[in-house]
C-alpha positions in Angstrom: 18.6 2.9 -11.5 20.1 6.0 -9.9 20.5 5.0 -6.3 17.9 7.5 -5.0 17.3 5.4 -1.9 21.0 4.5 -1.2 21.6 4.0 2.5 17.9 4.1 3.5 16.1 1.5 5.5 12.6 0.8 4.1 9.8 -1.4 5.5 7.3 -2.7 3.0 4.1 -4.6 4.0 2.3 -7.1 1.7 5.6 -7.5 -0.1 5.1 -11.0 -1.5 3.1 -9.9 -4.5 1.5 -7.0 -6.4 2.3 -3.5 -5.5 4.2 -4.4 -2.3 6.5 -6.7 -4.3 7.1 -4.0 -6.9 7.9 -1.4 -4.2 10.3 -3.8 -2.4 12.2 -4.7 -5.6 12.5 -1.1 -6.9 13.5 0.2 -3.5 16.3 -2.4 -3.3 17.4 -1.6 -6.9 17.6 2.1 -5.8 20.0 1.1 -3.0 17.7 0.8 0.0 18.0 -2.0 2.6 14.4 -3.4 2.5 12.6 -5.3 5.2 9.8 -7.0 3.3 7.0 -8.5 5.3 3.9 -10.6 4.5 2.1 -13.7 5.7 3.1 -15.4 2.4 6.7 -16.7 3.1 6.8 -18.6 -0.2 6.2 -15.4 -2.1 8.7 -13.5 0.0 11.4 -16.1 -0.6 11.2 -15.3 -4.4 12.4 -11.7 -3.7 14.9 -12.3 -1.0 18.3 -10.9 -1.8 21.3 -9.1 -0.2 19.2 -5.9 -0.1 15.9 -7.5 0.9 15.4 -9.1 4.2 12.1 -11.1 4.4 10.1 -11.7 7.5 6.7 -13.3 8.1 4.3 -10.8 9.7 0.6 -10.6 10.1 -0.1 -6.8 10.0 -3.1 -7.2 12.3 -0.9 -8.7 15.0 0.1 -5.9 17.3 2.5 -8.0 19.3 4.3 -9.1 16.2 4.5 -5.6 14.8 5.9 -4.2 18.1 8.5 -7.0 18.1 9.6 -6.2 14.5 9.9 -2.5 15.2 11.7 -2.9 18.5 14.3 -5.4 17.1 14.9 -3.4 13.9 17.0 -0.3 13.2 14.8 2.8 12.8 13.2 2.8 9.4 13.8 5.8 7.0 10.7 4.8 5.1 7.5 2.8 5.6 5.2 1.7 2.8 1.9 0.4 4.1 0.4 -1.8 1.3 -1.6 -4.5 2.9 -5.2 -4.5 2.1 -8.5 -6.3 1.3 -11.2 -5.7 -1.3 -14.8 -6.5 -0.3 -17.4 -6.6 -3.0 -20.8 -5.4 -2.1 -23.1 -2.5 -1.2 -24.4 -1.8 2.3 -27.2 -4.3 1.7 -24.8 -7.2 1.3 -21.9 -6.2 3.5 -22.2 -8.0 6.8 -20.5 -6.6 10.0 -17.7 -9.2 9.8 -16.8 -8.0 6.3 -17.0 -4.4 7.3 -14.7 -5.1 10.3 -12.2 -7.1 8.2 -12.0 -4.3 5.7 -11.1 -1.8 8.4 -8.8 -4.2 10.3 -6.7 -5.0 7.3 -6.8 -1.7 5.4 -6.7 0.9 8.2 -5.9 -0.7 11.6 -2.8 -2.3 10.3 -1.4 1.1 9.4 -2.3 2.5 12.8 -0.6 -0.4 14.6 2.6 0.0 12.6 2.9 3.8 12.7 2.1 4.2 16.3 5.2 2.1 17.3 7.5 3.1 14.4 7.1 6.8 14.3 8.9 7.5 17.7 12.0 5.6 16.5 11.8 7.5 13.1 11.7 10.8 14.9 14.7 9.8 17.1 16.5 9.0 14.0 15.9 12.3 12.3 12.6 11.6 10.5 11.5 9.7 7.5 8.9 9.2 4.8 5.7 7.2 5.1 3.6 6.2 2.1 0.2 4.7 2.6 -1.5 2.9 -0.3 -5.1 4.0 -0.5 -7.2 4.1 -3.6 -9.2 6.5 -5.9 -12.1 4.4 -4.5 -12.3 6.4 -1.3 -13.4 9.9 -0.5 -12.0 10.7 -3.9 -14.6 8.8 -5.9 -17.4 6.4 -5.2 -17.6 3.1 -7.1 -20.5 0.5 -7.2 -20.3 -2.4 -4.7 -17.2 -1.0 -2.9 -18.9 0.2 0.4 -16.5 -1.3 2.9 -13.4 -1.0 0.7 -14.1 2.7 -0.3 -14.9 3.6 3.3 -11.8 2.1 4.7 -9.6 3.6 2.0 -11.1 7.0 2.8 -10.1 6.5 6.4 -6.5 6.0 5.2 -6.6 9.4 3.7 -7.7 10.9 7.0 -5.0 9.0 8.8 -2.4 10.2 6.3 -3.4 13.9 6.7 -3.4 13.6 10.5 0.1 12.0 10.7 1.5 14.5 8.2 0.1 17.4 10.3 1.1 16.1 13.7 4.7 15.4 12.8 5.6 18.0 10.1 8.1 19.7 12.4 9.7 16.4 13.5 11.0 15.3 10.2 8.1 13.0 9.3 6.5 13.1 5.9 3.3 11.1 5.2 1.6 10.8 1.8 -0.9 8.5 0.2 -0.8 6.9 -3.2 -4.2 6.2 -4.7 -4.3 3.7 -7.6 -7.2 2.8 -9.8 -7.4 -0.9 -10.9 -3.9 -2.4 -11.0 -2.9 -5.8 -12.4 -2.0 -7.8 -9.3 -2.7 -11.4 -8.2 -5.6 -10.3 -6.0 -7.1 -8.4 -9.0 -6.8 -11.5 -11.2 -8.5 -13.5 -8.5 -11.4 -11.1 -8.5 -11.5 -11.5 -12.3 -11.8 -15.2 -11.8 -14.7 -14.8 -9.4 -16.5 -12.3 -11.6 -15.8 -14.4 -14.7 -18.1 -17.1 -13.2 -21.1 -14.8 -13.6 -19.9 -13.0 -16.7 -19.0 -16.0 -18.8 -15.2 -16.1 -18.6 -12.1 -14.7 -17.0 -11.3 -12.8 -20.2 -14.7 -11.1 -20.3 -14.2 -10.0 -16.7 -10.8 -8.6 -17.5 -12.2 -6.7 -20.5 -14.9 -5.3 -18.3 -12.3 -3.8 -16.0 -10.2 -2.6 -18.9 -13.1 -0.9 -20.8 -14.2 1.1 -17.7 -10.7 2.7 -17.5 -10.2 5.9 -19.5 -7.0 4.6 -20.9 -8.7 1.3 -21.7 -6.1 -0.7 -19.9 -5.2 -1.8 -16.3 -2.3 -0.2 -14.5 0.8 -2.1 -13.5 2.3 -2.5 -10.0 5.5 -0.9 -11.3 3.6 2.3 -12.4 2.5 2.6 -8.7 5.9 1.7 -7.2 7.6 4.5 -9.2 5.5 7.1 -7.5 6.0 5.5 -4.1 9.7 5.5 -4.5 9.8 9.1 -5.5 8.0 10.0 -2.3 10.4 7.8 -0.3 13.4 9.5 -1.7 14.9 13.0 -1.0 13.3 14.1 -4.3 10.0 14.3 -2.5 11.5 16.1 0.6 9.1 19.1 0.3 6.0 16.9 -0.1 3.7 15.8 2.8 0.0 15.3 3.4 -0.7 14.8 -0.3 -2.7 12.2 -2.2 -1.2 11.0 -5.6 -3.7 9.4 -8.0 -2.2 6.8 -10.2 -5.4 6.1 -12.0 -5.0 6.1 -15.8 -7.2 9.2 -16.0 -10.0 8.0 -13.8 -10.3 11.4 -12.1 -10.1 13.6 -15.2 
């Protein structure tokens, strides 16, 4: 590692597993002081280190978010990872599932950024990276109504924040993965495997629909995230980075 984030303070949500975990670990390896939050403290304990401070946080809890931001030093970078995948079309997406998708995927980012950005500005600015998806306004996928709609909203939020604070030192970008090998994806394979015959058949189904015929890794996503957090991405804002194995070719 080259120390590209040395001296920076980075907040990472959903850091106990998957993309959030990979971002937290790589950020720390690059020299950042990381605040890693999740509701899964057992998972967080596995990544705690001198450079990674772990805290339990429900990203839908506005009071808890405000307390965290107010009691922390200003963050130089924020990575919003927390999310939820609902399976279904509009015909089998009930209002509660729709609301849950937006609460976890979009509202959580809104809650964090509205209290964190003022401190970032006072500290000279910083970089925000929101994890969206190619399943959004970029591309439609079957049975991803609530997920795709909420991930599209993240892109709108990203553009708006980038535009509003471009002259105050704030950069805001989105990273849009395709299918990535994470614990939540494996859980979906388990569920799908019940109807397809086996976990392995479900996994192969996902792999075969990828142009590269494989699933992405969390580390392949975190590499792009950390580039955007670092000064190497200092001239980039309001952009969407597809990490999708060729899905959008």
